[in-house]
C-alpha positions in Angstrom: 18.8 15.4 -0.9 15.1 14.6 -2.4 12.2 15.2 -0.1 11.9 11.6 1.0 15.9 11.3 2.9 14.8 14.9 4.1 11.9 13.1 5.9 13.5 10.2 7.1 16.1 12.1 8.3 14.3 14.7 10.1 14.7 16.2 13.6 11.5 14.3 14.8 12.6 10.6 13.2 15.8 11.2 15.1 14.0 12.1 18.6 11.7 9.0 18.0 14.4 6.7 17.5 16.7 8.8 20.4 14.5 8.0 22.7 14.1 4.2 21.7 17.8 4.0 21.5 18.6 6.2 25.1 15.5 4.0 26.9 17.5 0.3 26.0 20.8 2.1 26.6 19.7 3.0 30.0 18.1 -0.3 30.8 21.5 -2.1 29.4 23.7 0.0 32.1 20.7 -0.6 34.9 21.6 -4.0 34.6 25.4 -4.0 34.9 25.0 -2.3 37.6 23.1 -5.0 39.8 25.0 -7.6 38.0 28.2 -5.8 39.3 26.5 -5.5 43.1 25.2 -9.5 42.7 28.8 -10.1 42.1 30.4 -8.3 44.9 27.5 -9.5 47.1 28.9 -13.0 46.3 31.8 -12.7 46.6 33.6 -12.2 43.5 36.5 -10.3 42.9 35.9 -7.4 42.0 39.4 -7.8 39.5 38.1 -10.7 37.7 34.7 -8.2 37.5 36.7 -5.3 35.9 38.7 -8.0 33.3 35.3 -9.7 32.4 33.9 -6.2 31.6 36.9 -4.9 29.5 37.2 -8.0 27.8 33.2 -6.9 27.1 33.6 -3.9 25.9 36.8 -5.1 23.5 35.0 -8.3 21.9 32.0 -5.7 21.3 33.7 -3.0 19.0 34.7 -5.1 16.2 31.7 -7.3 15.5 30.6 -4.2 16.0 31.5 -2.4 12.4 29.7 -4.8 10.6 26.6 -3.6 12.2 27.9 0.3 11.1 28.5 -1.2 7.7 24.7 -1.9 7.8 23.3 1.4 9.0 25.5 3.2 6.3 24.1 0.3 3.5 21.0 1.1 4.5 20.7 5.0 5.4 21.2 5.9 1.1 17.3 4.4 0.9 15.8 4.5 4.5 17.7 7.6 5.9 19.9 7.2 9.2 17.4 7.0 11.8 15.5 3.9 11.5 18.3 1.9 10.1 20.2 2.8 12.9 17.2 2.3 15.2 16.8 -1.7 14.0 20.6 -2.2 14.3 20.8 -1.1 17.5 18.2 -2.6 19.5 17.3 -6.4 18.6 17.7 -6.7 14.8 20.8 -8.4 12.9 22.4 -6.9 9.5 21.0 -9.8 7.4 17.4 -9.7 8.8 17.0 -6.5 8.2 18.3 -6.0 4.6 16.4 -8.8 3.5 13.2 -7.6 5.6 13.7 -3.8 3.6 14.0 -5.6 0.5 10.7 -8.2 0.5 8.6 -5.0 1.8 9.7 -2.7 -0.9 9.2 -5.7 -3.4 5.9 -5.9 -1.9 4.8 -2.1 -1.8 5.5 -2.4 -5.5 8.9 -0.4 -5.7 11.3 -1.9 -8.2 13.9 -1.6 -6.0 15.1 -0.7 -2.0 16.2 3.1 -3.4 15.4 6.4 -2.2 14.3 7.5 -5.5 11.9 5.1 -5.9 10.3 5.7 -1.9 7.1 6.8 -1.1 5.6 7.3 2.0 3.3 4.6 2.2 5.9 1.6 0.9 8.3 3.1 3.6 5.7 3.2 6.6 5.2 -0.5 5.2 8.8 -1.5 5.5 9.6 0.2 8.8 6.1 -1.9 10.0 8.0 -5.6 8.6 11.0 -4.3 9.9 10.0 -3.7 13.5 6.6 -5.5 13.7 8.3 -8.6 12.5 11.4 -8.6 14.9 9.7 -8.2 18.2 7.9 -11.4 18.1 11.4 -13.5 19.5 11.5 -10.9 22.9 7.7 -11.6 23.4 8.1 -14.9 22.8 10.8 -15.3 25.0 8.8 -12.9 28.0 5.9 -15.2 28.3 6.6 -18.2 26.8 10.2 -19.8 27.1 10.6 -20.8 30.6 7.7 -23.2 30.2 9.4 -24.3 26.4 12.5 -24.9 28.0 10.6 -26.6 31.0 8.4 -28.8 28.8 9.5 -29.7 25.3 13.6 -28.8 25.6 14.4 -29.9 28.7 12.7 -33.3 28.6 13.6 -33.7 24.7 17.3 -32.8 26.1 16.7 -35.7 28.8 16.1 -38.5 26.5 18.3 -37.7 23.3 19.9 -34.7 23.4 21.0 -35.1 19.9 17.5 -33.9 18.7 18.6 -30.2 20.3 21.4 -30.1 17.8 18.9 -31.3 15.1 16.8 -28.9 15.4 19.0 -26.0 15.5 21.6 -27.1 13.0 18.2 -27.7 10.7 17.1 -24.1 11.3 20.4 -23.0 10.8 20.9 -24.7 7.4 17.2 -23.4 6.3 18.3 -20.1 7.1 21.5 -20.1 5.0 19.8 -21.4 2.0 17.2 -18.9 2.0 20.0 -16.4 1.7 21.7 -18.8 -1.1 18.5 -19.2 -3.1 18.2 -15.0 -2.8 21.9 -14.9 -4.3 20.6 -17.4 -7.4 17.8 -15.6 -7.7 19.5 -12.2 -8.2 21.5 -14.6 -10.8 18.7 -15.4 -13.1 18.4 -11.6 -13.6 22.2 -11.2 -14.9 24.0 -10.1 -11.4 26.9 -12.2 -10.0 27.3 -9.6 -7.2 25.5 -11.8 -4.5 26.7 -15.0 -5.5 30.1 -13.8 -5.2 29.7 -11.8 -1.8 28.3 -15.2 -0.4 31.3 -17.2 -1.8 33.9 -14.6 -0.9 31.9 -14.5 3.0 31.9 -18.5 3.0 35.4 -18.9 1.8 36.6 -16.4 4.5 34.5 -17.7 6.8 36.0 -21.5 6.3 39.6 -19.7 6.6 38.7 -18.3 10.2 36.9 -21.8 11.4 40.6 -23.8 10.4 42.5 -20.9 12.0 40.4 -21.7 15.2 40.1 -25.4 14.9 43.7 -26.0 13.5 46.1 -23.3 14.1 44.8 -22.3 17.5 43.3 -18.5 17.0 41.0 -18.7 19.7 40.6 -14.8 19.4 38.8 -15.1 16.5 35.9 -16.9 17.8 34.4 -13.8 18.5 35.3 -11.7 15.8 34.6 -14.5 12.4 31.4 -13.9 11.6 31.9 -9.9 11.4 35.0 -10.3 9.7 33.8 -12.6 6.7 30.6 -10.1 6.3 32.6 -7.0 5.8 35.1 -9.0 3.5 31.9 -10.1 1.4 31.4 -6.9 1.4 34.5 -5.9 0.3 34.1 -7.9 -2.5 30.6 -6.2 -3.6 32.1 -2.8 -3.3 35.0 -3.8 -5.8 32.8 -5.1 -8.2 31.1 -2.0 -8.5 34.1 -0.2 -8.7 35.1 -2.8 -11.4 31.3 -2.3 -13.1 30.2 -5.5 -12.7 27.2 -6.2 -12.1 
C-alpha cells in the first residue's frame, strides 16, 4: 500500500467519516421512531406498519449492492472512508465517479488512480464530491416549499404536461452527458465505456419489458441496480479479456 492510501485509509479518516455516518444513522432511527408513534396515534394497523418496515428493509438490500460496488471501485483510488461517506449519505454512484474523475483531471492527474494522487489533488476531489452535492439538500430545506407552491403547483394547475416535460428533459440531458463521456473514451481508443452503457441499457430495456408486459412488478425496485451491476460485470469481463 503506498503512502497516499495509508493516509486515505487512516484511523483519523475513518473517525471523521464514522461520526458523520453515525449522525445520519441516528437521525434516520429518530425519524423512524417518530413515524411509528405518529402511525399509532392516527390509528394505523401495527401489522401493516411492521409489514411496511420489513418490505422497505428488504427492498433496500439489493439496490445497495450497486452502492457497495461503487465503494469498492473508488476505494482503490481514494481509499475506503471517502467513498463510503459519499455513497452512504446523499451521493449516487454515477455522480460520485464522474465528480471524482472530473476533479482529478482538473487537478492535473492523468487518471483517477492512487499511484498519481497527491495531497492537493485529493483535497480538491473531496471538495468537489462533498461541496458539489450539498446544494440540493440546502435548496430543499430553504426553498422547496416556496418553489412547489409558486412554480410547480401553478404550472401543474395550468397544464400538468410541463412538469413531465421538465423532468424528462433533465433526465435525458443527464443520460446524454454520460453517453457523451463514453464516446469521448471511444475517441481515445477505449470501447469499455460504450460497451458498459450498451449492456446496461439493454438489460434495463429487458427489465422494463418484463415489468410492463409480463407483470414482474417486483423488478421496479431492483431494475436500476441490476442493470448497473451487469454493466459493471461487462467491464470486468472485458478487462479479463484484455479489451480496453
